[in-house]
N, C-alpha and C positions, 0 to 999 in steps of 0.2 A: 503492500500500499506507500499512496506518495505519502509525503510527509504535511502538505495540505490540505488534504483528505480527513473527512471528519472520523472520530475515534471508531473502531469497530464496531463497539456497543451501542453506538447511535446511529447504525445505520440498518439495514434489513438484511438477514442471510444473505439472500441472493446476490445483495450488493459487494459484500463481502467478500463473496468468492468470485463475482465478476474483478473487485478490483487485485486480486491476488492472482489471477489467469487460473482461478480452480474449479472444481464442479464436484457435484455430490458424488462422482463414480473416482473420486481421487485423481492425483496425479499419473503420466504414465513415468517410467523409470527413467525415459530420457530426460523428463520435464526436471525430475527430482535430481536427476545427477549435475544437470545443471543449474539448479538451486542452490545444490551442497557446496558448489566451486565458487558460487557467488557470494553465500550469504556466510559461509563458514559451518565449521560443526557445531552441533547443540551442545557446546559444552560452555564452562563458567571459565571466564580466563583467568589461566594458572600462571604464579609466577614463574619463570626461569628457576631454577635450582640453582642452588649456590654449588658452588664445584668446592672439593674437599680440603684443596689448599686454605680457600677461603675461610671456610668454616673452622678450619685447625689454626688459623693466623689471628683469628678473630679471639682464640683462648688466649692469647698476648698483648692485648691491646689496652687494658685496663693500667691507669697511671702506676697501681703499685707493683704492678707486675714489670711494666717499664722500669720502675726505680729498683727493683730487684737484679733485670738484667744489667744497668746499667753498675749494682755493685758489683756485680756478678766480674763485670770486666775492670773495674778499677781494683778489686782485690788478684785477680789474676795478673793485673799490671805489678800489683805491689809484689806480689811472689817474683816474676820474674825481674824484678830488680834488685829483691834481698834474697831470694834462693837462701832460705833460713830451712826449707821444708822441700824433701825429695819430690813430694807431689801437693799443688795446690788446694789443701782440702778445704778449707773455706769457701773459695769459690765454685769448687766441685760440690759443695753440698749445697749453696745457694741454688746453684746451675738445675741440680737432681730436683730441688725443690718447686722450680718454677714448671719445669718439663713435667713434672708428675700429677701437678695442679692443673697443666693447660691437657695434658691427656684423660685424666676423670673427666673432665667439662667436656670434652671433644665426645667420648666413647656414651656417654649419657645423652649428648643430645643426638648422635647416629642413631642409638638405638630408638630413639624415640620416633627420629624421621623414618626409620624403616617400619618400624610401627604402624602409622598413618600411611603409608604407602604400601603396605599388606592389607589394610582394610580397603584402601582406595582399588587395590588387585580385585578384593572381593567382590564388590559392587559392579556388575554390569549389567542395569537396566536392560529393559527393551519397552518398546510400545505396540500397540497395535494399531495398524492404519490399511486403509483402502489404496491399491496401488494399482493400475490398471482396471479396476474395478473387480478386483480379487482382494481379500483380505488376506494381510502378510504380517509377520514377526519381524521388528526389524530392531536394530540398535538404536537407541535413544539417540545417541552421538549422531545418528543418519535423519532424524526427523528434521524437515525445512517446513518454510512459509507456505502453506496452501495445502499441506497433507493433509488428510481426512482422518481424525482421531477416533477411533472406536472405544469408548470409555463405559465400564461399569464398574459395578460394587467392588471395592478393595484394590483398584487401582491408581498408583502415583502418576501426576500427569506430567509427562515429559517438558512439556511448553505452553505457554500462553495461548489459548483460540479463542475463537467465537464458538457459542453454540449455535447448532442446525438443526441437532434433535435433542429430546428430551422426555424420557419416561421417569417421572419421578424421580428424578437427578438432583441429589444432594452432594454438595462438596464441602470438609472439613478444611478452612483456608486460615486454623488457628498458626500456621507455620509462617504463615505472610502477614496476616491482618491481626491475631491477637484472638479471633472470636472464636470464644469457647463452641456455639452450636453450629452445627452444619447448614450451608445456605443452599437453598432451593434457588434449582437454575432454568431458565427459559429462555425460548428463544426469540421475544418480542423484543424490536429496539428502545433504547429508553430516551426520554425526550429530550434529557437535562444533561449536562455533565455533573459526573457524580464522578468519588473517590473511589477506589480499587475493592474496596468492602461492600461497596451497593451496585457494584458491576454485576447485576445480577443473572446476565448472557453471557457472562465472560468467565473461564477458567485459567487458571494458573500454574505454571510448572512449579513444582516441589509441594501441590497440596493434594491431598487425597481424597476419594471417590469414597463418601460412607454411604451411600443407598443408590440404587436405581440405576440406569442406563442414560448413554448419549453418544451422541455426535458433535465433535467440534473441528471448526477447519482452524489450522497453524497459523498463528499471526504476527509471533513473533518469537524468536530462539535463542540460545547462550545470551550473551551479555545483552541485547535488547529486549530479554525479556524481564518480569518485574523483579523475579530474584533476581538476575542476572545486575541488573541496575542498582541492587542493594549492595550485591557482593563486589561491584567496581566502585563503588563511593566506598566504603572499607578498605581498600585496595591502597585507596589515594592518602589514607590516613599514614602520616610520617611515626615512625617509632620513635618512643621518648625513652630517656634513660629511667633507671627504675630508682626509687629513693636511695637504695642501698648503691648501686652503681655511683649516685652524684655523690652519698656522702663517703664512699671508700676513693672516689676521683678526689673530694677535697679533701680527703687524709692524705692523698697522696702528694698533692700539688704544698699543700703546708707543710710535711714532713721534708721534702723535696728541697723548700725555702730554709726552714729550720737547721736543716742538716747542713747546709752550704754556707749559711751566714756562721754557724757555730763553727765550721772548720774552718773558714776564712780567719774569724775573729782571734781562735786560739792560734793558728798558724802564725798571724800579724804579731801576736802578743808575745809568743815564743821569739820570734824572729828580735823582736825589738828589746824585751828584756833580758836575753842572754845574748846580747851582741853576736848572732849566729855569721860566720863570714865564709866560711868553706862551702865548697859545695856537696859535700858528704853532708854536711850537718843539715842544710837547707832540704837534701834530699830527705834524711831522718827525720823534720820537721814534717815535711809532705806527707810521709808513711803514716805518721802518726794521726794526722788530720784526717786522710782517707778510712784508717783504722776506726777510727770514730765514728766517720759517718757510715760506715758499711755497718760498725755494730746498731746504730741507731735505727737501721732499718728493721721492720718486723716481719722478716721471713716467713714466718709461720702464718701471718694474717690470712694471707690470701688462699693457703691452701685447705685453713677453717673453715673460711667463707665457701669455700665450693664443697667442700666435703657436706657441710650441713644444708645446704640448697639439694648437695643431690639425695640424701636422707629423705628431705620432704619430696622430691620429686618420684623417689620410687614408692614412698608410703600414699602419694595419691595415686600411683600405678597400680598398688593395691586395690584401690577403689574405683578400677575402671579408668581413672583421667589419664589421657596420654598430656604430658608437659613437654614441648618441645625447645623449649630452650629455661637453660637452669633460672635465668633472672625472673620468669614469670611466675617461680615460687612464691619469690620474695613478695613481687607488685602483688600478688592474691595476699599474702599476708599484711601489706600496709593498706589495702583497700580499706577506706571507710565509709563510701556511699557506692551501691551498684544501680544504675539506671537501666531497669530491663525490660523486656515484655517477660509477662507471668505466663499466658496459657501454653502448657507445652513446653516452656523452658522451664521457668524457676518450678513449675507444677508438671505434671504428667498428661495431663488434658484425658486425663481419668475419671470418668463419675461412678459415684458411687451412690446406690440405694439404702437411705440407713434409716426409714420408717415406711411401716405402711399402715395406715388405719382403715379398719373397717366397721363394719355396724356393732360389733363388739368390743372394739376398742385399738389399743397400738399394739403393734409389734415392730419392735430397734430390731434390726440387721445389725450383728458386728463384724468386723473386718473392714477393710479398705481397699480402694484400686480394684483390678479385675480376678485377682485369685480368690478364686470362688472358696475359699477357707474362712469359714465365720456361723454362727447360727441364727434362730429366730428367737428373741426371748422377746418376753412381757413381765415390765416392773424387776430387770435383770435376772431372772430365771427362765426355763424352758417353758414356749408354750402348752399349758396342761388342759386349757379350757377348748373343748372338743369344738364347740360351737365358731370360736375364732381361730380355732386351727382350719375347720373346715374351710371359712372367708378366704383365710390368707393362701390355701390352697387353690383356691377357685381362681383369685384376682391374677398371682403370680403363673398359672397356667395360662391364662389369657395375654399376661404382660409377654409370655416366655413364645407362644405360638405366634401371635400378631407380629412378627419381631422376624426381621433376615439378616441380622447380626449373627457370628458364630466368635467362641471362644479359642483359641489357641494359646498351644503350651510349646514354646521353646525353650530348652536349656533351662528351664525352671522361672521363665518370664513369662507373664501371661500378658495375651493383647489380644484386643479384640479387631475383626476384620467388619467393616461396616459403622454404624450410627455409634457413636460413644455412649447416647442414651442407651440406646437398645441394647449396647453390652451389659449395660448396670441391668438391667431388668432379668435378661439370661442368668448374670453372677445372683441376683436376689432368689430366682428359682431354685436354682443350685443349693443356694444356702440355705433354702427352705424343703430341701429332700427331692426337688423336681429335674431333672436331667433333661436335654432336647432329643437326646437320642429315644428313650423311655417315651415321651411324648409324641416322637414322629410316627415312632412304632405303632401306640393306639389311634395319633389323630393323624391321618394322609392328608397334606394340604392339596385340595383337588382349586383352589382360586384362589385369587388375591384382586382385591383394590387396593393401589398403593397409596401414601401420604399426600395430600396435593394441598397446595396454602386455600384452595378452595373448599374443598370440603374438611379438613382439617380432620380429618380419620385415617387410620390402615385397617382394613379388613381383610381378613383372609377366611379361607372356606375350608372346612375341613371334614373326612366321614370317620365316624368313631366307630373303632373296630369293636369294642365293647358295647356297645346299642345297634346290633344289627346294620351297619355301615349306615346309620344318620348322619347327616350332614348339619355340623354347626358351625356357626359362626365364630367369630374371635374379632374383636374391636379395640383399638387403642387411639386415643387421642384427646383434642382439648375438652378437659372437662364440660364446659358449657355446650359445645354441641353434645357430647354423650351424654349426659344428662335430658337434652330436648329428644333424643332419641328414646327413652328406657321409659318404661311403663310401670317396670318391678324391680326391686332390688333383693338381693342376695342377704337374707338373716339367719345365718346358722345353715341349715341343709333346705330352707324353705324358703320360694319366691313370695314376699308380700310386694304388693301397691304400692308406688310411691306416691306420696300425696305431694301435695305443694310446700307444706309446711316442712317436710322430709326434705323435699327438694332444695328452699331457703336454709336450711340447715347445714347440708352439704356442701 
């Protein structure tokens, strides 16, 4: 699309397709190759790798280390002049400390870089697109503007796109906008300019499909996508020295100045007081000043600093945090204010059902997150009231069956494929003793009316295997809409008429 054209979300879908030179059957292979050559791969711009020699050299560039290297050279020169020892032990000791300190920092940072590279290599995402009128699975990096994305529940979107087909499509955009609830997507153009969070006919790279299915034509890839613009702005920020680096630099400069001043004052004083005249005596005075200067340099300070930061780096690695630079450990420790998005970053974007209220009272559900460990309790104890237990079971049965989310457990980590709220309802059902497998065996789904913003309900139809295959419908949705459609309420094991007074109470 041209830069002076209206944004895609304000144009009808056919106009967007025409502007991109695409059609509903997808690009041809030749078109895709040409667009890939023109627009580049669908990847975020990566910083060029730092050469090994530069990473190694960076370990020896702080002022204290430079001061130690200068002390090493001076000590070695003094040894060459005096030759009182067969080997320059002092200069070799200082040099060994400097080399070991640099090697330790280099090894730690190299391990972190290798870990990050391994994680990136493990991630090889793909996308489903229409090309030459056929559905194809391609690498995400090969997606180009004009491609028709085939979207369904659980997909992570590879690029920005304009929705051209939506069947109850909802997208979780917390990674981009911070909005905790999923956003319903439509195909209608928008009349006014709006922010990203209100562009209901657009999908964005890096976000996940919570429910439904649809199609979208790609409008932006790589650094031109919304997530790419964010990454680009972050890469433009200049690296700033950490508080510890600033303090060590200050100490190094002050120490260097003080040592030089003391050495000069002492040398001049000795020369004047003792009336030194011969060259050998002058050399002795200078060597004495140099020895004082070398002795004043804290050889162990840089090594101690590196060791402490390395220990912090390893402790954070034990908590699944990869620290790429040693100095970042100290930066985190010096942080006083963190300005960050909350949903999906500080929090896990995991919903939890904490309580269920029925005709006979309230039931609290223990546990947090998507791990189905916990139980239903009444007043801190297991539910003993049979009527309340019956109401709880029927309520969570409906919530579990009128549901398209699925729980998964990978390496002990529980997650949800689908809408976070629906996932929380499935977890609540499992805490009450209801499993999706058992329910699916008894209630076979034969129909579904997806949730929509107009209807505000999701309804599924099932055959009940324990009741001669009778068809039963389960619905969940907005309370006011559900109440308007209800004629009775379940009280224990009985259905009682729902009066206007009772509606008002609910």
